[in-house]
C-alpha positions as CSV (number, residue, x, y, z in Angstrom):
1,M,30.4,52.4,260.1
2,H,28.3,53.7,256.8
3,H,30.8,56.6,257.1
4,F,33.3,54.2,256.9
5,I,32.2,52.5,253.7
6,K,31.8,55.7,252.0
7,I,35.1,56.6,252.4
8,A,36.7,53.2,251.5
9,L,34.7,53.5,248.3
10,L,35.5,56.6,247.5
11,G,39.2,55.7,248.0
12,S,38.7,53.1,246.0
13,V,37.1,54.8,243.0
14,L,39.8,57.4,243.1
15,S,42.4,55.3,243.0
16,V,40.7,53.5,240.0
17,A,40.5,56.7,238.5
18,T,44.0,57.7,238.9
19,F,45.3,54.2,237.5
20,A,43.3,54.6,234.6
21,V,44.5,58.0,233.2
22,E,48.0,57.1,234.0
23,P,49.5,56.8,230.3
24,A,51.0,53.6,229.0
25,P,54.6,53.6,227.8
26,G,55.0,54.8,223.9
27,R,54.8,51.7,221.7
28,P,52.4,48.8,222.5
29,W,54.3,46.6,222.7
30,E,56.3,48.3,225.5
31,S,53.5,48.2,228.0
32,S,51.0,45.1,229.6
33,A,47.9,44.9,228.7
34,L,44.3,43.6,229.9
35,N,42.5,42.2,227.3
36,V,38.4,41.3,227.2
37,E,37.4,39.1,224.3
38,S,34.1,37.6,223.7
39,G,32.6,35.9,220.5
40,V,31.1,32.7,219.0
41,L,32.7,29.5,218.5
42,W,30.8,26.7,216.4
43,E,30.9,22.7,216.3
44,I,33.2,21.5,213.6
45,G,34.3,18.0,214.6
46,S,32.8,14.7,214.7
47,G,33.6,13.4,217.8
48,T,30.5,14.3,219.5
49,P,26.7,14.3,217.9
50,F,25.8,17.8,219.4
51,A,26.1,20.7,217.4
52,Y,27.8,22.8,220.3
53,R,28.1,26.5,220.2
54,L,30.0,28.5,222.5
55,V,30.0,31.7,223.7
56,P,33.6,32.1,225.2
57,T,34.3,35.4,227.0
58,Q,38.2,35.4,227.7
59,L,39.5,38.0,230.4
60,S,43.6,38.2,229.4
61,W,46.5,39.8,230.5
62,R,49.3,40.0,228.3
63,S,52.9,41.2,229.2
64,A,55.3,43.7,228.0
65,E,57.5,42.8,225.1
66,F,59.2,39.2,226.0
67,L,61.4,39.2,222.9
68,G,61.1,41.1,220.0
69,H,63.1,42.4,216.3
70,A,63.0,45.2,214.6
71,F,63.0,45.5,211.0
72,P,64.6,48.4,208.1
73,D,61.3,49.7,207.7
74,G,60.3,50.3,211.4
75,S,57.9,47.6,211.7
76,R,58.6,44.8,214.6
77,I,58.0,41.7,215.6
78,V,57.5,40.8,219.2
79,V,56.6,37.8,221.8
80,R,54.6,38.5,225.1
81,H,53.3,36.1,227.8
82,R,49.1,35.6,227.9
83,L,47.4,34.5,230.8
84,T,43.6,34.1,230.4
85,L,40.6,33.4,232.6
86,I,37.7,31.5,230.6
87,G,34.2,31.6,231.3
88,T,32.1,30.0,228.4
89,L,28.3,30.2,228.0
90,I,27.0,26.9,226.3
91,Q,24.5,27.6,224.1
92,N,23.7,24.6,222.6
93,G,24.7,21.0,224.2
94,P,23.8,19.0,227.2
95,E,26.2,20.9,229.4
96,S,25.6,24.8,230.3
97,H,28.6,26.0,231.0
98,Y,32.7,26.1,231.4
99,V,35.3,27.8,233.4
100,G,38.8,27.3,232.7
101,L,42.7,28.7,232.8
102,S,44.6,28.7,230.0
103,G,48.5,30.1,229.0
104,S,50.2,31.0,225.7
105,P,52.6,33.2,223.8
106,S,51.4,36.4,222.1
107,L,53.7,36.4,219.1
108,E,52.4,40.4,217.3
109,W,53.9,41.8,214.2
110,W,53.2,46.0,214.5
111,D,53.4,48.3,211.7
112,R,56.0,50.9,211.4
113,T,53.3,53.6,213.2
114,G,52.8,51.0,216.2
115,T,48.9,51.4,215.5
116,W,48.1,48.1,213.9
117,S,49.2,44.9,214.2
118,L,48.5,40.9,213.3
119,F,48.5,38.6,216.2
120,T,48.6,35.3,216.7
121,G,49.2,32.3,220.0
122,S,48.4,28.6,220.8
123,G,48.5,27.4,223.9
124,G,46.1,25.4,226.6
125,G,45.3,24.8,229.9
126,F,42.1,23.3,232.1
127,G,39.0,24.0,233.5
128,L,35.9,22.6,234.8
129,I,32.7,22.0,232.4
130,D,29.3,21.0,234.4
131,S,29.5,17.7,232.6
132,R,25.5,15.7,232.4
133,G,26.4,12.0,231.9
134,I,24.6,12.5,228.7
135,K,26.1,10.3,225.9
136,G,27.8,12.1,223.4
137,G,28.6,15.1,225.8
138,Q,31.9,15.4,228.1
139,G,32.6,12.5,230.5
140,Q,33.4,14.1,233.8
141,D,33.8,18.0,234.4
142,F,37.7,17.9,234.7
143,T,38.2,19.3,231.2
144,L,41.9,20.3,229.5
145,N,41.3,22.9,226.9
146,W,43.7,23.5,224.0
147,F,43.5,26.8,221.1
148,I,45.0,28.6,218.6
149,R,44.0,32.1,217.8
150,G,44.9,35.0,215.4
151,G,43.4,38.6,214.4
152,I,44.3,42.2,214.0
153,E,44.5,44.6,216.8
154,H,44.1,48.5,216.1
155,V,45.4,51.2,218.7
156,T,42.8,53.8,218.7
157,A,44.0,55.7,221.8
158,K,47.1,55.7,224.1
159,N,46.4,52.7,226.3
160,I,43.0,51.8,224.0
161,R,43.3,48.9,221.3
162,W,40.5,47.0,219.9
163,S,40.6,43.5,218.3
164,A,39.0,41.1,215.7
165,G,40.1,37.3,215.3
166,I,39.5,33.9,214.4
167,M,40.0,31.1,217.2
168,Y,39.8,27.4,217.6
169,Q,39.3,25.4,220.6
170,H,39.2,21.7,221.9
171,M,38.0,20.7,225.1
172,S,38.5,17.1,226.1
173,N,39.4,14.9,229.4
174,G,42.4,13.9,228.1
175,G,41.0,9.8,227.4
176,Q,40.2,9.9,230.8
177,T,36.5,8.5,230.3
178,K,35.4,6.5,227.6
179,P,34.0,7.5,225.3
180,N,35.8,10.5,225.3
181,P,33.7,12.6,222.7
182,G,35.5,16.4,222.9
183,I,34.7,19.5,221.7
184,D,36.1,21.2,218.5
185,A,34.6,24.8,217.6
186,L,35.6,27.4,215.4
187,G,34.4,30.6,215.3
188,F,35.4,34.6,215.8
189,T,36.0,37.3,218.9
190,L,36.2,40.5,219.2
191,G,38.0,42.4,221.8
192,Y,38.9,45.4,224.0
193,S,42.3,46.2,225.6
194,W,43.7,48.8,228.1
195,A,47.4,48.8,228.2
196,Y,49.0,50.1,231.1
């Protein structure tokens, strides 16, 4: 049995290694990408008495170009699909964590070299927070989320990209409980992307 486990593990490692060195297509928007982003968001709203501080970590998939337009100078604007799994540590607030899903388009402008881009996007989804029944906190576990983000991305190798951005996120239960304080938070994110 141990021999079988060792062979299975070795096979998995070799498969991942082979996949990892497979080159991405020539231009960044021609490939899909897996992104990991994390940052810090601070409460900016007046709906809750708590000064929430959120530490979101997002694992996202971005598709290859869905829509695009090339400009005469060689730059390009593209739209891509983006699906995200969110795991948020709540550093300040009555709750301790949030897990959710969201979807949005990713609107990107790439320079003519294909190494720099400006990006933005807005979307939303749903998730679960560990509500505690504390006044001013979230009224129930089921929570809707909405966000808007923007930033800059830089390609440092054929399939490696780094990003920095700003993000606004709203979380609430959509008025399903009274009161419904919600969380409105703004902050920054840093990210790493691997294209394939």
